[in-house]
C-alpha angles and dihedrals in degrees: 000000000000090000091054091051092048092048090049090054092048093050089046092053091049094050095039095050092052086079129091134197098255089064098043096094091049092055092043088055093047088054095054119095098215093062089066097055092102089052091050088052090053090050089051090050091053091049092047092050093050101043137047117259095257091049090046090056092051090048091054091048089053090048091053094047093042094050090050092050091046092049097044093048088058089051092051091052092046092055094039100047097030097198109171119246112246091252089058097041108109091205090064100046110124092013101074140053111248108200096159134357129210135188121323099268130049113173106142123016115241089193090058092042094050097044093046089046089058093042094053093040092054092043093055092047101037108014095101093045098044105034098190095048098086091054091049098045095046091047089050091049091049093050093049090047093049089052088066091058092044091053092050098243102109140037119227088252090058088053096047094049091044091050091049094046093046093047091050092050090045094054092046093050093044091052090048090050091050090050092052091046092049092047089049092050092049093049093054 
């Protein structure tokens, strides 16, 4: 396990030190949730256009519950595992670029979990109807996730586990939403 942690730190240092000060504000902005509100509105529009109103409402309820589950699971792991964020890791001081620093613990990334939750959720619900959407949403989730490494608040391992956990929750919630929608359609 020690080798995995050391490799994670090495990959982190490589990716983190690719950055430079002129780009710091850009990556800080990418990492913020509010900047993506217009994109969330576009996602809602696609869902609204492809589902009936009643189904659309259920889909949004499942998004809200799923995002909460995705986010809170990351919090449970952070408090349970208590792996220091890179910006708090004494072995990395002086070796990395610290653009921003978060709470003490970072395993695993809630940003990665939440964005990959949404990417997989939308892919299951809309991927066959809007062919380019999966490529776009997973690229978006990867960019947001990389911003966390750039800023110095997460290791690549935090991102990978967060992406996996979020994707898993996204698929489960999308399948549940589909089941409710199908049941609703049959009962009408």
